[in-house]
N, C-alpha and C positions, 0 to 999 in steps of 0.2 A: 820226825813225824811219828805220831803215836800209832802203833799197830798192835793188834791182838795176836793170839796164837795162829800159826799157819800163815802169817804175813798179811792178813786182812786188817783193815783199819778198825781201831777200837770204836765202840759206840760213841756217837757224837750227838749231844742234845742241842736244843735250839730255844732261844728266848726272844720273842718278839714283843717289844714294849711300845705302846702308843703309836703304832704305825699309821701315818696319814699320807694319802696320795690324792691329788686332785687332777682331773682332766677338764680344764676350764671351770665350768660351774658344777661339774659332777664330782662328788666325793667318792672315789673308788674304795678307799680305806679311810675309816673315821676313828682313829685312835685305837686300832686293833691291838689286842693283847692275846698272846698264845705262847704257852710253853710246851716243849716236847722234851721229856727227860731222857737222858742217855739210855738207850735200849728200849724205849717205849715206842709203840706204834699208834698213831693218832689218825683217825679218819676226819675228813673235812667235808661237810655236807651243807649245801645251800642252793638256792635257785640260780639260774643263769644270771650273771651280772652281779652276784652277791659280793664278789671280790676275791674269789679263790685264785684265779690265774694271776691277778695283780699281786697277791701275797707271794706266790712262787717267784715272780720276777723280782720282787723286793729282796727275798732271801738270796737269790742268785746275783744280786747287784745289777740287774738289768733295768731297774726302775729308780728314778730319782725320788727320794723321800722328801715330803714336805715337813715331816716331823717323825720322831720316834727313832728306834734303834733295833737292829738285828744283831744278836750276839750268840756265839757258840757256847755250849756247856759240855765239858770245860772249855775255857777260852783257848784260842789258837794264837800262834805267834803273828799271823798276818791274814789278810783277806785271801791271799793266794793259798796259804796253808789250809784255810777253811774250805775253799772250793775244791782242793785236792782230795778232801775226805767226803765230798758230797757227790751223790749220783742223782741224775735228773732224767726222768722218763717222761717226755711230753706226750700230748695227745696226737700230734702228727710230726713226722720228720720233715725237715725243710732244707737242711744244709748239705745233704749227701746225694742229691739227685743224679749227678753226673758219674758217680762211683758205682762199683759193684759192691755187694755186701762184704766181700772179703777185703776190698781196698778200704772201705769205710772202717772196718774193724782194725785193720793194720794202721790206718791213720790215727785212730783213737789210741792205739797202743803206743804210738810215738809221742803223743802230746799229753797223755793222762798218766801222772805219777802213780805208781803202784799197780799198773795194769797187770792182771794175773792171767797169763796165757792159758794155763791149764783150766782155770775156771771159765774163761771165755770159750775155749774149745768145748767144754762140757755144755755150756749154754747153747752154742751153735748146734751141737748134736741133739740135745734134749728138745730144743725148740724147732728143729728141722729146718734150719737156715741154709740155703744154698749160697755158698760164698761166690759163685759165678754169676748169680742173678743181678741185674741192674736195679738199683734202688728205685729209679723212676718207673720201672715196670712191675713193681711189687703190688700184690693185692693188699687190701687194708689189713687183713690178718697177718700177712708176712711182714708188712711194715711195722706192725706193733711188736712182733717177735724181735725184729732187728733193733727197734728202739730200746727194748729191755736189755738186750745183749750189749749195746753200746753204752747204756746208762749205768750198768752195774758190773761190768767186766773187771773193774778195779776193786771189787768187794768194798764198797764205800761204808763209812761209819754212819752216814745219814742218807736215806733214799727219799727223794721227792718224786711222787707219782701224780701227774696231772691228767686225769682221765685217760690212762694208757690203754684201756680195753674198749673204748667207745667204738661200736660198730663191728667188732670182730666176731668170727664164727665160734661155735661152742668148743671145738677142739683146741683152738688157739687160746681161748679164754681160760680153759682149765689148765693147759700147759704153762701159761705165763704165771697164773696164780700159784701153781705148784713150785715153779722156779723161785718166785719171790718168797714163798713160805720157807723153802729150803735155805735160801740165803739168810733169812732172819734167824732160823733155827741154828745154823752153823756159826754165824758171826755175831749174833746178838745185836745187829745194827738197829738203829732208830729208823722210823718211817713216818712220813706225812703223806697221807693218801687222799686225794680228792677224787670222788667218784659219784656218778649218778646211779651206778649199778650197786645198790645198797647191800645186796647179798655178799658182795666181795668183802665188805668191811667186817663181816662176821668171821671171815677166814684170816684176815690180815691185821686187824687192829685191836688195841686194848680199850680204847675209848673213842668217842665221836664228838667232835666240836661242831656246833651249828653256827654258821656265819650268815648274817643278814645285813644288807646295807653297809658293808665294810666293817662290821663288828662281830666278834664272837659273842653269841648270846647265851650259850649254854654248853656244858660239857657233860656227857653221860657215858658211863661204863658200857662197853659193847655188850657184855653179858646181860645187863639190865635191858638194853634195847632189844636184844634177841629173845628174851623170855620173860622180862619183868614188867611189861606194859600191857594194859588191858583196856578194852572198851566195855562200858556198861550201857546196854540198850534198855532204856527205861520207858515204859508205857504206863500211864496213869498219874503222872505228875501234872501239876498245874502249868498253864501256858507261861506264866511269869517266873516259874521256878528256876533258881540258880543254885548249884551245889554249895553246901556249907563246908565241904572238905576240899583239899587241894586238888586241882585238876589241870590237865594240859590243854584240853580242847573240849568245848561244848558245841554240839551241832544239833540242829532241829530238822526233822523231816516228817511232815504230816503229824501224826499223833505220838511220834517217838522222839525222845531226846537221847543222843549218844554222847556219853561222857568218857573221855580218855584219861586214864590215871596211870601213874608210875608206881607199881607195887601197891600193897595195901588195899587190894580190891575188896577184900572181905569187909574191912571197916567201912569202905565207901558204900557197899551194898547194904550193910546194916544201917547206915545213916539214912539211906533213901527209904528203906522199909519202915524205919522209925517215924519218918516224916509222912510217908504215904503207905499205910499198912496194906492197902490193896493193890499197890503198884506191881507190875510185872518187871522183873529185872533179869536180863540175860547178860552173862559175862562171856566175853570173847578174848582169848589170849592172842596177842598180836605178834606177827613176824617182825623182824628188824626193818623190813621195807615199810610195813604199815606204821610201825612206831615212829620211824623217821618222817614219814609223810605227814602224820598228824602234828608233829612238832613244827614242820615247815608251814602247815596250814595255820597253826596257832600264831605264827609270826605275822600273818596277814590279817588276823582277826582283831578288830578294835578292842582295846581293854574294856572288860566288863560286858562285851557283846557276845553273840553266838554266831558261828559261821553257818552259812546256808548249806543245804544238802548238795552233794555233787562236787564240791571243791576238792 
């Protein structure tokens, strides 16, 4: 089994090729393609029902594929060897309700190859987990802390995070992100992170993949999302105007047209002023939350059309 310095698993990448899954008439995944290079951290963003959780189940072998393949990079000797190097942190725990936190950790230590007791004890201390507490009596925040400790106590080479911080308090949120960031810094592990809390992606990921209707539609560097997207609010353009330059989203509200662009806002503003010399152009730099939201809005906007205000 491949391990890095200190006994942790070496970074493990992932290649998903043409994944297709159907539930009756519903196509949950429609030929999805996604690569995660060894040591890379990728965020996964999409509306509810876009296919994120189905993708995680496919990676873990919990879902029957109608087509496509999930492969490790580098390849592993067997499916069991692959899973031994993967850590999974779900949105909710379900299999440990009758246990205490301590017995759940001890059980995981017995069945998980490579379980690192010292690292697990560090997580228990850092995250403030009470080993005597019963899992069924935990608050949402404490449940999330335990899920992280159970999922990454073997210092996996690939960590899958499926909305692990949904509904937790601010202290838990910060503590869990700190533990995950430390794990990646120390081991160089790969990560695939699905989250509606888009600010988390700026701390944990190198790029963000957008998923819609079971397909990955776009992949963008996190740094670009966090600081390289802008909105141009234009007043004075004609009602039928459409930008001649590349844009992510065009929205109309009253007498204003808002155009979202990725980088190059100076050229976009110059193009507008050349076409409408008396137009007022206001440029707003977007946060990662706003940049992701506009890309998701664009997926719901008909080609060649403009979204209505307020979406």
